[in-house]
KETI-329579 format. One line per 2 residues: their letters; for each residue x, y, z of C-alpha. Coordinates in steps of 0.5 Angstrom, whole numbers, plus 500, padded with zeros to 3 digits. Example, Ala and Ser with C-alpha at 12.3 -4.5 7.8 and 13.67 -1.06 7.14 Angstrom:
REM KETI-329579
AS = 525:491:516; 527:498:514
//
This chain:
REM KETI-329579
MI = 317:610:739; 315:604:739
DV = 310:604:745; 311:596:748
VW = 304:593:750; 306:587:755
GT = 301:582:756; 302:576:759
AK = 309:573:757; 311:568:763
DK = 314:562:759; 318:567:755
PE = 321:573:760; 327:574:758
SS = 328:574:750; 321:579:751
RL = 324:583:756; 330:584:750
LA = 326:584:744; 322:590:747
EQ = 329:593:749; 333:593:743
LA = 326:595:739; 325:601:743
DL = 331:603:740; 327:604:732
ET = 326:612:730; 319:609:729
QG = 312:609:731; 308:603:732
QL = 306:599:738; 309:592:740
YI = 304:587:743; 307:583:747
GY = 304:575:747; 298:577:744
PV = 294:576:740; 291:571:741
MG = 288:566:735; 283:560:735
SP = 287:553:731; 284:547:731
MG = 289:545:738; 284:551:741
PV = 288:559:743; 294:559:742
KF = 298:565:743; 303:570:739
DA = 309:571:743; 309:578:739
LL = 305:582:735; 309:588:731
IS = 304:594:727; 309:600:724
QE = 307:604:720; 313:605:716
IG = 315:597:718; 308:594:716
LV = 307:588:721; 312:583:724
AF = 310:578:728; 315:575:732
DL = 317:568:734; 322:569:740
VE = 327:564:742; 328:563:749
GT = 335:560:751; 339:557:745
EI = 334:552:742; 333:554:735
GA = 329:549:733; 325:548:726
YE = 325:555:727; 321:556:719
SR = 315:551:720; 315:556:727
QD = 314:562:721; 309:557:716
DI = 304:557:722; 305:564:724
AS = 304:567:717; 299:562:715
ML = 294:564:722; 294:571:719
DV = 293:571:714; 287:567:716
KF = 286:572:720; 286:577:716
KP = 282:576:710; 275:576:713
YP = 276:583:713; 275:586:706
NL = 278:593:706; 286:589:709
KQ = 284:584:701; 285:586:694
GR = 281:580:690; 284:575:693
EL = 290:578:696; 293:582:702
KF = 295:589:702; 301:588:706
AI = 306:583:707; 306:579:713
NV = 312:579:716; 315:574:721
VT = 321:574:726; 325:568:729
FA = 329:572:735; 334:568:739
PA = 338:573:743; 342:569:747
KA = 345:566:741; 352:569:740
SV = 350:566:732; 344:565:728
PE = 343:562:721; 342:567:715
SV = 336:570:714; 332:567:707
DP = 327:571:705; 321:569:707
YF = 325:565:713; 328:572:716
IA = 332:571:724; 337:576:729
KS = 340:575:734; 341:581:739
GD = 344:586:736; 342:586:729
LG = 334:586:729; 334:593:729
AM = 337:594:722; 334:587:720
LQ = 327:591:722; 328:598:718
NF = 330:593:711; 321:592:712
KW = 317:597:709; 309:598:709
KS = 307:599:702; 299:601:702
DA = 295:605:705; 293:610:711
PT = 286:606:711; 289:601:710
YS = 293:601:716; 288:603:720
AL = 283:597:719; 290:594:720
VA = 291:596:727; 282:595:729
AV = 283:588:725; 290:587:731
QV = 285:590:737; 280:585:734
VT = 276:592:736; 271:594:730
SI = 265:590:731; 264:591:738
RA = 265:598:736; 260:598:730
GK = 254:596:736; 248:592:734
LK = 245:596:730; 246:596:722
RE = 245:604:719; 242:604:712
PK = 241:612:711; 239:615:705
KT = 239:622:706; 247:623:706
DS = 246:629:712; 240:626:716
KG = 242:624:724; 242:618:722
AK = 247:619:717; 251:623:721
LK = 252:617:727; 254:613:723
RV = 260:615:721; 262:617:727
ED = 260:609:730; 265:608:724
SI = 271:613:726; 272:609:733
AN = 275:602:730; 281:603:734
LD = 283:602:741; 289:608:743
QH = 295:606:746; 293:607:754
QS = 286:604:752; 289:597:748
QA = 294:596:755; 290:597:759
VI = 286:590:756; 293:587:755
ET = 296:589:761; 296:584:766
VE = 298:586:774; 299:580:779
GV = 295:584:784; 290:590:785
QR = 290:595:780; 285:601:778
IR = 283:604:771; 280:612:771
GL = 277:615:766; 273:619:764
AG = 265:617:761; 266:616:754
SG = 273:614:755; 272:606:755
KT = 272:603:762; 266:597:761
II = 269:596:754; 276:595:755
LA = 274:591:762; 270:587:757
LK = 276:585:752; 280:585:759
VA = 276:579:760; 275:576:753
YL = 283:576:752; 285:573:760
HS = 279:567:758; 282:566:752
QH = 290:565:756; 288:561:762
PE = 281:559:761; 281:554:767
WM = 282:561:771; 274:563:775
IG = 273:570:774; 268:574:776
VT = 265:581:773; 260:585:777
FN = 257:593:777; 252:597:780
TR = 247:598:774; 243:592:773
SL = 241:593:766; 250:593:765
KE = 249:585:765; 247:584:758
QF = 252:590:754; 258:585:758
RR = 255:579:755; 255:581:748
LI = 263:585:748; 265:579:752
NN = 262:573:747; 263:578:741
FT = 270:579:742; 271:571:744
IE = 269:569:738; 273:574:733
QT = 278:572:737; 280:565:737
GT = 274:563:733; 270:560:739
EP = 264:562:744; 266:563:751
DW = 267:557:756; 260:561:760
TQ = 262:556:766; 268:560:767
ID = 266:567:768; 261:571:773
IL = 257:577:771; 253:579:777
NA = 251:586:779; 253:588:786
WG = 248:585:791; 242:578:787
GP = 239:574:791; 236:567:790
GG = 233:565:784; 239:561:779
KE = 244:565:775; 241:571:772
RD = 240:573:779; 245:572:783
GI = 251:577:785; 257:577:789
YH = 255:579:796; 249:573:794
RY = 253:568:792; 259:570:798
CI = 253:568:803; 252:561:799
EH = 259:559:798; 260:561:806
GI = 253:558:808; 252:565:812
EF = 245:568:813; 244:572:806
LD = 240:579:807; 236:582:802
YG = 234:590:800; 229:590:805
TA = 232:588:811; 239:590:810
KL = 236:599:809; 232:597:817
KF = 238:594:820; 243:599:816
GQ = 238:605:814; 239:609:807
NN = 244:609:804; 247:604:807
EL = 245:598:806; 251:594:800
KG = 255:598:806; 254:594:812
VS = 251:587:809; 259:587:805
AL = 262:589:812; 256:584:816
AL = 258:579:811; 266:580:812
SA = 266:579:820; 262:573:819
TP = 267:570:815; 275:570:818
IV = 277:565:813; 274:566:807
NQ = 274:561:801; 278:564:796
HY = 273:563:789; 276:567:783
DL = 282:568:780; 280:574:777
ML = 276:579:779; 273:585:775
VD = 269:591:778; 266:596:773
EA = 263:603:777; 267:604:784
QD = 265:610:785; 258:607:786
LP = 260:600:791; 261:602:799
PE = 269:600:800; 267:595:804
FL = 264:591:798; 271:593:794
RL = 274:589:801; 269:583:801
CY = 272:582:793; 278:582:794
AF = 278:577:800; 274:573:795
LR = 279:573:789; 286:567:791
EP = 293:569:792; 295:574:786
KR = 288:577:788; 287:579:782
LV = 282:585:782; 282:591:776
YA = 277:596:778; 275:602:774
YD = 271:608:776; 269:616:774
EL = 267:620:781; 265:625:777
QS = 259:619:775; 259:619:782
LT = 250:619:783; 251:616:792
GN = 256:621:794; 261:616:795
AV = 269:617:794; 273:612:791
LP = 279:611:796; 285:612:796
PE = 288:604:795; 292:604:801
EL = 286:605:805; 281:602:800
FG = 282:595:801; 284:595:809
VR = 290:594:812; 294:586:815
SD = 295:584:822; 301:589:823
GK = 297:595:821; 300:596:814
PL = 296:596:807; 294:590:804
VT = 295:594:797; 299:599:796
FG = 301:602:788; 308:603:787
PE = 312:607:781; 311:604:775
EI = 316:601:772; 319:600:766
NS = 317:593:761; 312:591:767
PR = 305:593:766; 301:599:770
QD = 298:599:777; 294:606:774
II = 291:608:769; 288:614:767
LE = 284:614:760; 284:622:759
KC = 281:620:752; 274:621:750
YR = 272:617:745; 263:618:747
NS = 262:625:747; 265:632:743
RP = 268:637:747; 263:641:747
LL = 259:636:750; 264:633:756
AT = 266:641:757; 259:642:759
AH = 258:636:764; 264:638:767
AI = 262:646:767; 255:645:771
GF = 258:639:775; 262:643:778
GI = 259:649:777; 265:653:773
YR = 259:658:771; 255:657:777
QN = 252:665:780; 254:661:787
GL = 261:659:785; 262:652:786
VQ = 260:647:788; 266:640:788
FF = 273:640:785; 279:635:784
GQ = 283:635:790; 289:634:785
DS = 291:638:780; 295:635:776
LW = 286:630:775; 285:637:770
TD = 291:635:766; 289:628:767
VG = 284:628:765; 285:631:758
YV = 285:639:759; 291:643:757
VE = 291:651:761; 290:655:756
AG = 292:661:759; 293:663:767
EL = 296:657:772; 292:652:776
AG = 294:655:783; 289:658:787
GK = 286:665:787; 289:665:780
NV = 283:666:774; 286:659:768
TL = 282:657:762; 282:650:761
TR = 280:647:754; 280:640:752
TP = 285:639:745; 283:634:739
NT = 288:629:742; 283:628:748
SP = 277:629:745; 277:627:738
MF = 274:633:732; 270:627:729
LE = 266:626:735; 264:634:733
EH = 265:636:726; 258:633:724
SS = 254:638:727; 254:645:729
TE = 254:646:737; 247:648:737
DL = 245:642:735; 250:638:739
IQ = 248:641:745; 241:645:746
FV = 238:648:754; 229:648:752
KF = 225:652:758; 218:652:758
AN = 212:655:761; 210:647:764
SA = 211:639:764; 205:640:758
EQ = 209:642:754; 216:640:755
TQ = 212:632:754; 209:635:746
WL = 214:638:744; 218:631:746
VN = 214:627:744; 214:631:737
AI = 222:632:737; 222:624:738
KN = 218:623:732; 223:628:728
DI = 228:624:730; 225:618:727
NE = 221:620:721; 225:625:719
EE = 232:625:720; 232:617:720
LK = 234:615:727; 232:608:729
PE = 228:609:736; 233:605:740
DI = 238:611:738; 234:615:743
VV = 234:615:750; 229:618:754
IN = 232:621:761; 230:623:769
PN = 234:625:774; 230:624:780
PL = 229:617:780; 223:616:786
ST = 220:621:781; 221:617:773
QR = 215:612:772; 209:618:773
EV = 213:623:769; 215:620:762
GP = 208:617:763; 205:622:759
AR = 210:621:754; 210:614:754
QA = 202:614:751; 204:618:746
LF = 208:616:742; 203:609:743
RD = 200:612:741; 201:614:734
GI = 205:608:734; 213:608:736
NN = 214:602:741; 217:605:747
EL = 221:602:754; 221:604:760
AG = 228:600:762; 227:595:768
VS = 220:596:769; 217:595:762
TS = 223:590:761; 228:586:766
AD = 232:589:770; 239:587:766
VF = 236:590:759; 238:597:758
TK = 235:597:749; 230:593:746
ID = 229:594:739; 226:599:735
AV = 224:602:743; 226:609:744
TF = 227:608:751; 226:611:759
TG = 230:610:763; 232:614:771
VF = 239:617:770; 242:610:775
RA = 239:606:770; 242:609:764
KG = 250:609:767; 255:605:763
NE = 249:606:757; 249:610:751
AG = 245:612:746; 247:618:739
MV = 241:623:742; 240:623:750
YI = 233:628:752; 233:629:758
IN = 226:632:762; 227:635:769
GQ = 233:639:768; 231:644:773
DC = 231:638:779; 239:639:777
YA = 241:645:778; 241:645:787
GW = 240:640:792; 238:643:800
DK = 246:645:801; 253:645:797
AA = 254:637:797; 246:635:797
TA = 247:640:790; 254:637:788
LV = 249:630:788; 243:632:783
RN = 249:636:778; 252:629:777
RL = 246:628:776; 246:632:769
FT = 253:630:768; 252:622:769
AI = 245:624:764; 250:629:759
TR = 255:624:758; 251:619:755
SK = 250:621:748; 255:620:743
AW = 253:626:739; 246:630:741
VR = 244:632:748; 237:636:749
VL = 235:638:756; 228:639:759
GV = 225:644:764; 221:649:767
GA = 221:655:772; 227:659:775
HM = 232:654:777; 231:652:768
DR = 234:659:766; 240:660:770
LM = 243:652:769; 241:656:761
EE = 245:661:763; 250:658:764
LQ = 250:654:759; 251:660:756
LL = 257:664:759; 260:656:757
RQ = 258:657:750; 261:665:750
ND = 267:662:753; 267:657:746
FK = 266:651:752; 271:652:756
LK = 272:653:763; 274:660:765
FD = 274:660:773; 278:662:778
YP = 282:656:781; 280:656:788
TD = 285:656:795; 286:650:799
EE = 281:655:804; 275:655:799
KA = 276:648:796; 276:646:804
QL = 268:648:802; 267:644:796
RL = 267:636:795; 273:635:794
IN = 273:629:788; 279:624:789
IG = 281:627:796; 287:625:799
KT = 290:622:806; 289:628:809
SR = 282:630:808; 278:624:810
KR = 276:627:818; 274:632:815
VK = 269:630:810; 267:622:815
KR = 265:629:819; 261:633:813
RE = 258:625:810; 256:624:818
LQ = 253:631:817; 249:629:810
AV = 246:624:814; 243:626:819
LD = 239:631:813; 238:627:809
AV = 235:624:815; 231:630:817
HS = 229:631:809; 225:625:809
GE = 222:626:816; 226:620:820
LD = 229:625:825; 225:631:828
AE = 229:639:825; 227:641:833
HI = 229:635:838; 236:635:834
IE = 237:643:835; 235:642:842
QL = 239:637:844; 244:643:840
RK = 242:648:845; 243:642:851
TS = 251:640:850; 253:647:848
RP = 250:651:855; 257:653:858
K = 258:648:864
//
């Protein structure tokens, strides 16, 4: 089957549609890209009409004729072949000596013509009905590794996946050598990722996926692809974690250069965090930019906290800004939002309002990484309603030969099966003594995110066993090390012992295991205590000559990792980033909160921290709560990292924090959030518990 990836085909819509329809009948596997790739030329970026890659047929570029005027098709084919030759020659894996290992086939497809000239090799031309038979004559004559390298070159993902580090390990079995093999294996995008990058909706598009499914890379590639096609568009990229800024800039820059041969026009691309403030473009943010564009008052974080309360700052200022601007100066042609699970609906509405028609907005999220307790609303509720009460945004059914509005990325390319299963088991409380703490609101989401039902069924009161397969958790992510080495929970008598063990382990990683300092990240789950908790370990490493940084404190707020430095961080700043070796200290803080909602939040911190790792995780902690976490891991190990549990009934789900909940549950969730806000205020000392109890007594007395 040929999978069609729909880029923009506005200039040749009918011939593009007919090409996709005819190739759908071919009995072969492959991908057809419409309106892709975009390549640099002396005249500027050039978009290809269509490109087919198949391991049976090989590489075929299409020159599409919209209408009946064929024109000088031989000359156009020569230009296409020359451009592809220039594109692929720099890749050493694609050539033998001075020549490519495979043929570049070019076909002119003129579906509106009743007859076309006879094809004379290498100039092939086909009318409607002739194309399938012609393509069957092409054969891929090179090997599988060359084909894989060709796909990577077409997708322009090799240099991005490889990252910034050049590795030359001397030991074949060191962690450094293993990490190099893992990074080299992640060469290509899968079908869903390719579609997410290229397919462009004239409206709102949602991308959902697990940690490590490539959401940030997809958004960056999407920016570069659309910028190269529409250099006149004003594009905004926003997110919650400031340290993502440098990563986005690097990815967009690398992709654009490799794709078009030129750097992006940074005057047309804004990479801004959600809030921002005065101080030039480097400190700017979407909310701050919105205030400046409309000449309304900008509230800094401290003022917003006093006005709207803790954890409501961005929500409050976004709603206030929208209410102050009945007429919006629509500034952007395209907006991409990462980490939407940590941003309030009011901010997403501000982004939507800031867009010109047709309101192109792409938002990506994973609700299990929510560190704020927010659930992402359905699009019909998220973006608000018109004056007639109808939703501004609705998602219709998927249509053939059109880009998708809702994309789910089920495959994880960062975390191995044992790591991801551990993160989910801890996050949901699958093996917790006191039972589940949160759950998916829709049963189908388990399979959407890549689990399969091995035994039982997804039905209330039934026992079920869920597992991940090599299709959604590639085996190369775990085959390099034993499961005992991939993930370890380690308990200590006190924090001093924890610190000493951590320092010794990091020294061994660098001196013996050939990891680079920047391969190592140390995460403290509690953001309020991070600077204090990591101090002793940082000082000990400095004494041993190992440089290290506290992200956002000893570095710029926009920088997460520095070359030749171990990174220490709180969990909020770690989001969106990754490392080969992840150490999580004070894991006991993630066992439980004062109720189930708070327990879900602290467990999400551990989920997020674990899923930062491309290879190995060490969860360190002290005390009885660490014992309980270790018991959960042991039960998971005994079940071969499968999730085996009693599926909750609807009544039991009602007691849990629900993820991706539907409309019918909104009122109940709103009440629970209001209660949680009161509990938070009592816990922080802002409200007096005795006064609340007295008020409850008064209101509950019979009249």
